[in-house]
CHARMM internal coordinates of N, CA and C (Angstrom, degrees):
IC EDIT
DIST 1 N 1 CA 1.3953
DIST 1 CA 1 C 1.5676
ANGL 1 N 1 CA 1 C 103.48
DIST 1 C 2 N 1.3435
ANGL 1 CA 1 C 2 N 112.80
DIHE 1 N 1 CA 1 C 2 N 136.06
DIST 2 N 2 CA 1.4695
ANGL 1 C 2 N 2 CA 120.23
DIHE 1 CA 1 C 2 N 2 CA -178.69
DIST 2 CA 2 C 1.4989
ANGL 2 N 2 CA 2 C 105.91
DIHE 1 C 2 N 2 CA 2 C -110.99
DIST 2 C 3 N 1.4476
ANGL 2 CA 2 C 3 N 113.49
DIHE 2 N 2 CA 2 C 3 N 144.96
DIST 3 N 3 CA 1.4037
ANGL 2 C 3 N 3 CA 119.92
DIHE 2 CA 2 C 3 N 3 CA 169.36
DIST 3 CA 3 C 1.4931
ANGL 3 N 3 CA 3 C 108.85
DIHE 2 C 3 N 3 CA 3 C -77.56
DIST 3 C 4 N 1.3767
ANGL 3 CA 3 C 4 N 117.30
DIHE 3 N 3 CA 3 C 4 N 175.59
DIST 4 N 4 CA 1.4000
ANGL 3 C 4 N 4 CA 122.18
DIHE 3 CA 3 C 4 N 4 CA 177.52
DIST 4 CA 4 C 1.6077
ANGL 4 N 4 CA 4 C 106.41
DIHE 3 C 4 N 4 CA 4 C -70.69
DIST 4 C 5 N 1.3300
ANGL 4 CA 4 C 5 N 114.51
DIHE 4 N 4 CA 4 C 5 N 174.43
DIST 5 N 5 CA 1.4362
ANGL 4 C 5 N 5 CA 119.19
DIHE 4 CA 4 C 5 N 5 CA 173.13
DIST 5 CA 5 C 1.4799
ANGL 5 N 5 CA 5 C 109.89
DIHE 4 C 5 N 5 CA 5 C -53.38
DIST 5 C 6 N 1.3735
ANGL 5 CA 5 C 6 N 118.01
DIHE 5 N 5 CA 5 C 6 N 127.22
DIST 6 N 6 CA 1.3404
ANGL 5 C 6 N 6 CA 124.08
DIHE 5 CA 5 C 6 N 6 CA -177.62
DIST 6 CA 6 C 1.5433
ANGL 6 N 6 CA 6 C 114.48
DIHE 5 C 6 N 6 CA 6 C -116.83
DIST 6 C 7 N 1.3139
ANGL 6 CA 6 C 7 N 111.17
DIHE 6 N 6 CA 6 C 7 N 115.80
DIST 7 N 7 CA 1.5058
ANGL 6 C 7 N 7 CA 114.78
DIHE 6 CA 6 C 7 N 7 CA -173.74
DIST 7 CA 7 C 1.5746
ANGL 7 N 7 CA 7 C 112.00
DIHE 6 C 7 N 7 CA 7 C -65.93
DIST 7 C 8 N 1.3281
ANGL 7 CA 7 C 8 N 113.26
DIHE 7 N 7 CA 7 C 8 N 145.99
DIST 8 N 8 CA 1.4669
ANGL 7 C 8 N 8 CA 117.81
DIHE 7 CA 7 C 8 N 8 CA 179.75
DIST 8 CA 8 C 1.5104
ANGL 8 N 8 CA 8 C 111.34
DIHE 7 C 8 N 8 CA 8 C -100.56
DIST 8 C 9 N 1.3428
ANGL 8 CA 8 C 9 N 119.32
DIHE 8 N 8 CA 8 C 9 N -12.59
DIST 9 N 9 CA 1.4494
ANGL 8 C 9 N 9 CA 124.25
DIHE 8 CA 8 C 9 N 9 CA 175.70
DIST 9 CA 9 C 1.5359
ANGL 9 N 9 CA 9 C 107.63
DIHE 8 C 9 N 9 CA 9 C -140.84
DIST 9 C 10 N 1.2964
ANGL 9 CA 9 C 10 N 118.19
DIHE 9 N 9 CA 9 C 10 N 150.92
DIST 10 N 10 CA 1.4692
ANGL 9 C 10 N 10 CA 120.20
DIHE 9 CA 9 C 10 N 10 CA -176.53
DIST 10 CA 10 C 1.5311
ANGL 10 N 10 CA 10 C 110.96
DIHE 9 C 10 N 10 CA 10 C -64.76
DIST 10 C 11 N 1.3376
ANGL 10 CA 10 C 11 N 118.07
DIHE 10 N 10 CA 10 C 11 N -33.02
DIST 11 N 11 CA 1.4483
ANGL 10 C 11 N 11 CA 121.27
DIHE 10 CA 10 C 11 N 11 CA -177.71
DIST 11 CA 11 C 1.6057
ANGL 11 N 11 CA 11 C 110.03
DIHE 10 C 11 N 11 CA 11 C -85.80
DIST 11 C 12 N 1.3311
ANGL 11 CA 11 C 12 N 116.35
DIHE 11 N 11 CA 11 C 12 N -0.11
DIST 12 N 12 CA 1.4347
ANGL 11 C 12 N 12 CA 119.28
DIHE 11 CA 11 C 12 N 12 CA 178.07
DIST 12 CA 12 C 1.4770
ANGL 12 N 12 CA 12 C 115.85
DIHE 11 C 12 N 12 CA 12 C -101.42
DIST 12 C 13 N 1.2940
ANGL 12 CA 12 C 13 N 114.15
DIHE 12 N 12 CA 12 C 13 N 8.87
DIST 13 N 13 CA 1.5454
ANGL 12 C 13 N 13 CA 118.92
DIHE 12 CA 12 C 13 N 13 CA -178.01
DIST 13 CA 13 C 1.5589
ANGL 13 N 13 CA 13 C 110.89
DIHE 12 C 13 N 13 CA 13 C -72.29
DIST 13 C 14 N 1.3193
ANGL 13 CA 13 C 14 N 111.79
DIHE 13 N 13 CA 13 C 14 N 147.62
DIST 14 N 14 CA 1.4578
ANGL 13 C 14 N 14 CA 115.86
DIHE 13 CA 13 C 14 N 14 CA 178.53
DIST 14 CA 14 C 1.6114
ANGL 14 N 14 CA 14 C 105.02
DIHE 13 C 14 N 14 CA 14 C -79.56
DIST 14 C 15 N 1.1888
ANGL 14 CA 14 C 15 N 123.74
DIHE 14 N 14 CA 14 C 15 N -32.82
DIST 15 N 15 CA 1.5004
ANGL 14 C 15 N 15 CA 126.22
DIHE 14 CA 14 C 15 N 15 CA 173.88
DIST 15 CA 15 C 1.4874
ANGL 15 N 15 CA 15 C 106.42
DIHE 14 C 15 N 15 CA 15 C -144.47
DIST 15 C 16 N 1.3461
ANGL 15 CA 15 C 16 N 117.69
DIHE 15 N 15 CA 15 C 16 N 164.42
DIST 16 N 16 CA 1.4537
ANGL 15 C 16 N 16 CA 124.29
DIHE 15 CA 15 C 16 N 16 CA -173.40
DIST 16 CA 16 C 1.5373
ANGL 16 N 16 CA 16 C 110.72
DIHE 15 C 16 N 16 CA 16 C -65.76
DIST 16 C 17 N 1.3428
ANGL 16 CA 16 C 17 N 116.97
DIHE 16 N 16 CA 16 C 17 N -20.51
DIST 17 N 17 CA 1.4657
ANGL 16 C 17 N 17 CA 117.62
DIHE 16 CA 16 C 17 N 17 CA -174.22
DIST 17 CA 17 C 1.5453
ANGL 17 N 17 CA 17 C 108.35
DIHE 16 C 17 N 17 CA 17 C -97.66
DIST 17 C 18 N 1.3054
ANGL 17 CA 17 C 18 N 121.03
DIHE 17 N 17 CA 17 C 18 N 10.64
DIST 18 N 18 CA 1.5380
ANGL 17 C 18 N 18 CA 119.78
DIHE 17 CA 17 C 18 N 18 CA -177.12
DIST 18 CA 18 C 1.5177
ANGL 18 N 18 CA 18 C 109.76
DIHE 17 C 18 N 18 CA 18 C -62.02
DIST 18 C 19 N 1.3514
ANGL 18 CA 18 C 19 N 113.36
DIHE 18 N 18 CA 18 C 19 N 154.84
DIST 19 N 19 CA 1.5164
ANGL 18 C 19 N 19 CA 120.28
DIHE 18 CA 18 C 19 N 19 CA 169.90
DIST 19 CA 19 C 1.5564
ANGL 19 N 19 CA 19 C 102.10
DIHE 18 C 19 N 19 CA 19 C -70.59
DIST 19 C 20 N 1.3195
ANGL 19 CA 19 C 20 N 113.02
DIHE 19 N 19 CA 19 C 20 N 145.66
DIST 20 N 20 CA 1.4231
ANGL 19 C 20 N 20 CA 119.91
DIHE 19 CA 19 C 20 N 20 CA 179.64
DIST 20 CA 20 C 1.5590
ANGL 20 N 20 CA 20 C 114.26
DIHE 19 C 20 N 20 CA 20 C -133.50
DIST 20 C 21 N 1.2959
ANGL 20 CA 20 C 21 N 111.77
DIHE 20 N 20 CA 20 C 21 N 157.13
DIST 21 N 21 CA 1.4965
ANGL 20 C 21 N 21 CA 117.11
DIHE 20 CA 20 C 21 N 21 CA 179.55
DIST 21 CA 21 C 1.5607
ANGL 21 N 21 CA 21 C 108.58
DIHE 20 C 21 N 21 CA 21 C -149.17
DIST 21 C 22 N 1.3010
ANGL 21 CA 21 C 22 N 114.39
DIHE 21 N 21 CA 21 C 22 N 67.18
DIST 22 N 22 CA 1.4844
ANGL 21 C 22 N 22 CA 120.34
DIHE 21 CA 21 C 22 N 22 CA -179.11
DIST 22 CA 22 C 1.4429
ANGL 22 N 22 CA 22 C 114.78
DIHE 21 C 22 N 22 CA 22 C -126.19
DIST 22 C 23 N 1.3593
ANGL 22 CA 22 C 23 N 116.59
DIHE 22 N 22 CA 22 C 23 N -1.68
DIST 23 N 23 CA 1.4653
ANGL 22 C 23 N 23 CA 123.15
DIHE 22 CA 22 C 23 N 23 CA 179.86
DIST 23 CA 23 C 1.5488
ANGL 23 N 23 CA 23 C 109.27
DIHE 22 C 23 N 23 CA 23 C -133.95
DIST 23 C 24 N 1.3624
ANGL 23 CA 23 C 24 N 113.36
DIHE 23 N 23 CA 23 C 24 N 147.20
DIST 24 N 24 CA 1.4957
ANGL 23 C 24 N 24 CA 114.19
DIHE 23 CA 23 C 24 N 24 CA 177.63
DIST 24 CA 24 C 1.5255
ANGL 24 N 24 CA 24 C 115.57
DIHE 23 C 24 N 24 CA 24 C -57.87
DIST 24 C 25 N 1.3089
ANGL 24 CA 24 C 25 N 115.84
DIHE 24 N 24 CA 24 C 25 N -29.36
DIST 25 N 25 CA 1.5048
ANGL 24 C 25 N 25 CA 121.42
DIHE 24 CA 24 C 25 N 25 CA 177.12
DIST 25 CA 25 C 1.5073
ANGL 25 N 25 CA 25 C 112.65
DIHE 24 C 25 N 25 CA 25 C -56.02
DIST 25 C 26 N 1.2590
ANGL 25 CA 25 C 26 N 118.48
DIHE 25 N 25 CA 25 C 26 N -26.06
DIST 26 N 26 CA 1.4267
ANGL 25 C 26 N 26 CA 121.29
DIHE 25 CA 25 C 26 N 26 CA -173.32
DIST 26 CA 26 C 1.5654
ANGL 26 N 26 CA 26 C 113.77
DIHE 25 C 26 N 26 CA 26 C -87.80
DIST 26 C 27 N 1.3190
ANGL 26 CA 26 C 27 N 114.57
DIHE 26 N 26 CA 26 C 27 N -12.47
DIST 27 N 27 CA 1.4102
ANGL 26 C 27 N 27 CA 121.29
DIHE 26 CA 26 C 27 N 27 CA 179.35
DIST 27 CA 27 C 1.5556
ANGL 27 N 27 CA 27 C 114.45
DIHE 26 C 27 N 27 CA 27 C -58.79
DIST 27 C 28 N 1.2974
ANGL 27 CA 27 C 28 N 116.73
DIHE 27 N 27 CA 27 C 28 N -54.09
DIST 28 N 28 CA 1.3813
ANGL 27 C 28 N 28 CA 125.79
DIHE 27 CA 27 C 28 N 28 CA -171.23
DIST 28 CA 28 C 1.5605
ANGL 28 N 28 CA 28 C 111.23
DIHE 27 C 28 N 28 CA 28 C -57.85
DIST 28 C 29 N 1.3510
ANGL 28 CA 28 C 29 N 117.95
DIHE 28 N 28 CA 28 C 29 N -51.13
DIST 29 N 29 CA 1.4855
ANGL 28 C 29 N 29 CA 118.83
DIHE 28 CA 28 C 29 N 29 CA 175.83
DIST 29 CA 29 C 1.4341
ANGL 29 N 29 CA 29 C 114.52
DIHE 28 C 29 N 29 CA 29 C -56.21
DIST 29 C 30 N 1.3521
ANGL 29 CA 29 C 30 N 122.02
DIHE 29 N 29 CA 29 C 30 N -36.17
DIST 30 N 30 CA 1.4292
ANGL 29 C 30 N 30 CA 127.90
DIHE 29 CA 29 C 30 N 30 CA 179.65
DIST 30 CA 30 C 1.5208
ANGL 30 N 30 CA 30 C 110.91
DIHE 29 C 30 N 30 CA 30 C -72.75
DIST 30 C 31 N 1.3976
ANGL 30 CA 30 C 31 N 114.78
DIHE 30 N 30 CA 30 C 31 N -32.69
DIST 31 N 31 CA 1.4886
ANGL 30 C 31 N 31 CA 118.47
DIHE 30 CA 30 C 31 N 31 CA 173.07
DIST 31 CA 31 C 1.4885
ANGL 31 N 31 CA 31 C 113.20
DIHE 30 C 31 N 31 CA 31 C -63.31
DIST 31 C 32 N 1.3726
ANGL 31 CA 31 C 32 N 114.80
DIHE 31 N 31 CA 31 C 32 N -39.70
DIST 32 N 32 CA 1.4900
ANGL 31 C 32 N 32 CA 117.65
DIHE 31 CA 31 C 32 N 32 CA 178.28
DIST 32 CA 32 C 1.5111
ANGL 32 N 32 CA 32 C 112.98
DIHE 31 C 32 N 32 CA 32 C -58.88
DIST 32 C 33 N 1.3771
ANGL 32 CA 32 C 33 N 113.24
DIHE 32 N 32 CA 32 C 33 N -39.96
DIST 33 N 33 CA 1.4818
ANGL 32 C 33 N 33 CA 121.12
DIHE 32 CA 32 C 33 N 33 CA 175.42
DIST 33 CA 33 C 1.4545
ANGL 33 N 33 CA 33 C 112.45
DIHE 32 C 33 N 33 CA 33 C -61.14
DIST 33 C 34 N 1.3244
ANGL 33 CA 33 C 34 N 114.38
DIHE 33 N 33 CA 33 C 34 N -46.63
DIST 34 N 34 CA 1.4593
ANGL 33 C 34 N 34 CA 122.59
DIHE 33 CA 33 C 34 N 34 CA -178.42
DIST 34 CA 34 C 1.5092
ANGL 34 N 34 CA 34 C 111.51
DIHE 33 C 34 N 34 CA 34 C -61.63
DIST 34 C 35 N 1.3856
ANGL 34 CA 34 C 35 N 115.11
DIHE 34 N 34 CA 34 C 35 N -44.13
DIST 35 N 35 CA 1.5301
ANGL 34 C 35 N 35 CA 117.75
DIHE 34 CA 34 C 35 N 35 CA 178.67
DIST 35 CA 35 C 1.4553
ANGL 35 N 35 CA 35 C 109.35
DIHE 34 C 35 N 35 CA 35 C -60.88
DIST 35 C 36 N 1.4033
ANGL 35 CA 35 C 36 N 118.20
DIHE 35 N 35 CA 35 C 36 N -43.27
DIST 36 N 36 CA 1.5142
ANGL 35 C 36 N 36 CA 117.17
DIHE 35 CA 35 C 36 N 36 CA 179.32
DIST 36 CA 36 C 1.5027
ANGL 36 N 36 CA 36 C 112.12
DIHE 35 C 36 N 36 CA 36 C -61.08
DIST 36 C 37 N 1.2862
ANGL 36 CA 36 C 37 N 118.89
DIHE 36 N 36 CA 36 C 37 N -41.22
DIST 37 N 37 CA 1.4734
ANGL 36 C 37 N 37 CA 122.79
DIHE 36 CA 36 C 37 N 37 CA 179.53
DIST 37 CA 37 C 1.4967
ANGL 37 N 37 CA 37 C 112.23
DIHE 36 C 37 N 37 CA 37 C -61.73
DIST 37 C 38 N 1.3720
ANGL 37 CA 37 C 38 N 114.74
DIHE 37 N 37 CA 37 C 38 N -44.83
DIST 38 N 38 CA 1.4432
ANGL 37 C 38 N 38 CA 116.64
DIHE 37 CA 37 C 38 N 38 CA 176.17
DIST 38 CA 38 C 1.5257
ANGL 38 N 38 CA 38 C 115.94
DIHE 37 C 38 N 38 CA 38 C -66.20
DIST 38 C 39 N 1.3439
ANGL 38 CA 38 C 39 N 115.53
DIHE 38 N 38 CA 38 C 39 N -32.93
DIST 39 N 39 CA 1.4396
ANGL 38 C 39 N 39 CA 121.06
DIHE 38 CA 38 C 39 N 39 CA 176.64
DIST 39 CA 39 C 1.5661
ANGL 39 N 39 CA 39 C 113.08
DIHE 38 C 39 N 39 CA 39 C -62.02
DIST 39 C 40 N 1.3344
ANGL 39 CA 39 C 40 N 112.00
DIHE 39 N 39 CA 39 C 40 N -22.48
DIST 40 N 40 CA 1.4849
ANGL 39 C 40 N 40 CA 119.13
DIHE 39 CA 39 C 40 N 40 CA -178.96
DIST 40 CA 40 C 1.5204
ANGL 40 N 40 CA 40 C 110.17
DIHE 39 C 40 N 40 CA 40 C -90.89
DIST 40 C 41 N 1.3939
ANGL 40 CA 40 C 41 N 117.01
DIHE 40 N 40 CA 40 C 41 N -0.95
DIST 41 N 41 CA 1.4598
ANGL 40 C 41 N 41 CA 118.73
DIHE 40 CA 40 C 41 N 41 CA 177.54
DIST 41 CA 41 C 1.5483
ANGL 41 N 41 CA 41 C 111.62
DIHE 40 C 41 N 41 CA 41 C 93.29
DIST 41 C 42 N 1.2776
ANGL 41 CA 41 C 42 N 119.14
DIHE 41 N 41 CA 41 C 42 N 3.46
DIST 42 N 42 CA 1.4212
ANGL 41 C 42 N 42 CA 119.97
DIHE 41 CA 41 C 42 N 42 CA -176.48
DIST 42 CA 42 C 1.5321
ANGL 42 N 42 CA 42 C 112.17
DIHE 41 C 42 N 42 CA 42 C -103.28
DIST 42 C 43 N 1.3053
ANGL 42 CA 42 C 43 N 115.95
DIHE 42 N 42 CA 42 C 43 N 169.06
DIST 43 N 43 CA 1.5068
ANGL 42 C 43 N 43 CA 119.39
DIHE 42 CA 42 C 43 N 43 CA 175.23
DIST 43 CA 43 C 1.4801
ANGL 43 N 43 CA 43 C 109.45
DIHE 42 C 43 N 43 CA 43 C -107.09
DIST 43 C 44 N 1.3752
ANGL 43 CA 43 C 44 N 113.94
DIHE 43 N 43 CA 43 C 44 N 138.55
DIST 44 N 44 CA 1.4770
ANGL 43 C 44 N 44 CA 117.43
DIHE 43 CA 43 C 44 N 44 CA -176.82
DIST 44 CA 44 C 1.4797
ANGL 44 N 44 CA 44 C 107.28
DIHE 43 C 44 N 44 CA 44 C -93.34
DIST 44 C 45 N 1.3814
ANGL 44 CA 44 C 45 N 113.42
DIHE 44 N 44 CA 44 C 45 N 149.10
DIST 45 N 45 CA 1.4939
ANGL 44 C 45 N 45 CA 122.05
DIHE 44 CA 44 C 45 N 45 CA 173.25
DIST 45 CA 45 C 1.4682
ANGL 45 N 45 CA 45 C 104.66
DIHE 44 C 45 N 45 CA 45 C -138.65
DIST 45 C 46 N 1.3634
ANGL 45 CA 45 C 46 N 112.89
DIHE 45 N 45 CA 45 C 46 N 166.83
DIST 46 N 46 CA 1.4679
ANGL 45 C 46 N 46 CA 120.68
DIHE 45 CA 45 C 46 N 46 CA 179.61
DIST 46 CA 46 C 1.5591
ANGL 46 N 46 CA 46 C 107.97
DIHE 45 C 46 N 46 CA 46 C -139.33
DIST 46 C 47 N 1.2908
ANGL 46 CA 46 C 47 N 116.02
DIHE 46 N 46 CA 46 C 47 N 138.41
DIST 47 N 47 CA 1.4350
ANGL 46 C 47 N 47 CA 123.46
DIHE 46 CA 46 C 47 N 47 CA 177.71
DIST 47 CA 47 C 1.5837
ANGL 47 N 47 CA 47 C 106.21
DIHE 46 C 47 N 47 CA 47 C -98.93
DIST 47 C 48 N 1.2971
ANGL 47 CA 47 C 48 N 118.84
DIHE 47 N 47 CA 47 C 48 N 104.91
DIST 48 N 48 CA 1.4495
ANGL 47 C 48 N 48 CA 119.17
DIHE 47 CA 47 C 48 N 48 CA 176.67
DIST 48 CA 48 C 1.5339
ANGL 48 N 48 CA 48 C 108.66
DIHE 47 C 48 N 48 CA 48 C -82.46
DIST 48 C 49 N 1.3055
ANGL 48 CA 48 C 49 N 113.30
DIHE 48 N 48 CA 48 C 49 N 139.25
DIST 49 N 49 CA 1.5077
ANGL 48 C 49 N 49 CA 119.01
DIHE 48 CA 48 C 49 N 49 CA -175.94
DIST 49 CA 49 C 1.5038
ANGL 49 N 49 CA 49 C 113.65
DIHE 48 C 49 N 49 CA 49 C -146.97
DIST 49 C 50 N 1.3513
ANGL 49 CA 49 C 50 N 110.98
DIHE 49 N 49 CA 49 C 50 N 152.82
DIST 50 N 50 CA 1.4779
ANGL 49 C 50 N 50 CA 120.85
DIHE 49 CA 49 C 50 N 50 CA 170.79
DIST 50 CA 50 C 1.5757
ANGL 50 N 50 CA 50 C 104.22
DIHE 49 C 50 N 50 CA 50 C -138.41
DIST 50 C 51 N 1.2390
ANGL 50 CA 50 C 51 N 115.34
DIHE 50 N 50 CA 50 C 51 N 130.32
DIST 51 N 51 CA 1.4254
ANGL 50 C 51 N 51 CA 118.83
DIHE 50 CA 50 C 51 N 51 CA -175.43
DIST 51 CA 51 C 1.5905
ANGL 51 N 51 CA 51 C 112.77
DIHE 50 C 51 N 51 CA 51 C -79.04
DIST 51 C 52 N 1.3072
ANGL 51 CA 51 C 52 N 118.52
DIHE 51 N 51 CA 51 C 52 N -4.74
DIST 52 N 52 CA 1.4528
ANGL 51 C 52 N 52 CA 118.79
DIHE 51 CA 51 C 52 N 52 CA 178.70
DIST 52 CA 52 C 1.5574
ANGL 52 N 52 CA 52 C 112.15
DIHE 51 C 52 N 52 CA 52 C 60.03
DIST 52 C 53 N 1.2491
ANGL 52 CA 52 C 53 N 114.65
DIHE 52 N 52 CA 52 C 53 N -137.09
DIST 53 N 53 CA 1.5225
ANGL 52 C 53 N 53 CA 118.42
DIHE 52 CA 52 C 53 N 53 CA -176.00
DIST 53 CA 53 C 1.4735
ANGL 53 N 53 CA 53 C 110.85
DIHE 52 C 53 N 53 CA 53 C -71.27
DIST 53 C 54 N 1.2786
ANGL 53 CA 53 C 54 N 119.24
DIHE 53 N 53 CA 53 C 54 N -14.14
DIST 54 N 54 CA 1.4810
ANGL 53 C 54 N 54 CA 118.52
DIHE 53 CA 53 C 54 N 54 CA 178.22
DIST 54 CA 54 C 1.4816
ANGL 54 N 54 CA 54 C 114.75
DIHE 53 C 54 N 54 CA 54 C -93.38
DIST 54 C 55 N 1.4240
ANGL 54 CA 54 C 55 N 113.87
DIHE 54 N 54 CA 54 C 55 N 9.12
DIST 55 N 55 CA 1.4563
ANGL 54 C 55 N 55 CA 116.28
DIHE 54 CA 54 C 55 N 55 CA -179.94
DIST 55 CA 55 C 1.5130
ANGL 55 N 55 CA 55 C 111.72
DIHE 54 C 55 N 55 CA 55 C -65.67
DIST 55 C 56 N 1.2956
ANGL 55 CA 55 C 56 N 111.71
DIHE 55 N 55 CA 55 C 56 N 151.42
DIST 56 N 56 CA 1.5098
ANGL 55 C 56 N 56 CA 119.24
DIHE 55 CA 55 C 56 N 56 CA 178.50
DIST 56 CA 56 C 1.4995
ANGL 56 N 56 CA 56 C 114.14
DIHE 55 C 56 N 56 CA 56 C -155.29
DIST 56 C 57 N 1.3420
ANGL 56 CA 56 C 57 N 118.14
DIHE 56 N 56 CA 56 C 57 N 128.62
DIST 57 N 57 CA 1.4228
ANGL 56 C 57 N 57 CA 117.97
DIHE 56 CA 56 C 57 N 57 CA -179.24
DIST 57 CA 57 C 1.5742
ANGL 57 N 57 CA 57 C 106.56
DIHE 56 C 57 N 57 CA 57 C -115.55
DIST 57 C 58 N 1.3433
ANGL 57 CA 57 C 58 N 115.99
DIHE 57 N 57 CA 57 C 58 N 13.10
DIST 58 N 58 CA 1.4974
ANGL 57 C 58 N 58 CA 119.80
DIHE 57 CA 57 C 58 N 58 CA 177.05
DIST 58 CA 58 C 1.5030
ANGL 58 N 58 CA 58 C 109.19
DIHE 57 C 58 N 58 CA 58 C -76.41
DIST 58 C 59 N 1.2754
ANGL 58 CA 58 C 59 N 115.78
DIHE 58 N 58 CA 58 C 59 N 137.21
DIST 59 N 59 CA 1.4956
ANGL 58 C 59 N 59 CA 118.39
DIHE 58 CA 58 C 59 N 59 CA 174.71
DIST 59 CA 59 C 1.5500
ANGL 59 N 59 CA 59 C 110.56
DIHE 58 C 59 N 59 CA 59 C -77.37
DIST 59 C 60 N 1.3296
ANGL 59 CA 59 C 60 N 120.34
DIHE 59 N 59 CA 59 C 60 N 141.31
DIST 60 N 60 CA 1.3873
ANGL 59 C 60 N 60 CA 123.02
DIHE 59 CA 59 C 60 N 60 CA -179.49
DIST 60 CA 60 C 1.5823
ANGL 60 N 60 CA 60 C 114.26
DIHE 59 C 60 N 60 CA 60 C -64.47
END
COOR INIT
IC SEED 1 N 1 CA 1 C
IC BUILD
């Protein structure tokens, strides 16, 4: 099971609400999700992403 596109820097998000993994504080919440996925017998994966020139952190 894969998570959604996960931004690797705050300014590389596709939208302001994107899942992110650029700070240590973001690890524990993702670990909780991973533990749940494993408990269901599945393997967790993550799609790392950077939106490049299309990045936007502006709220709609």
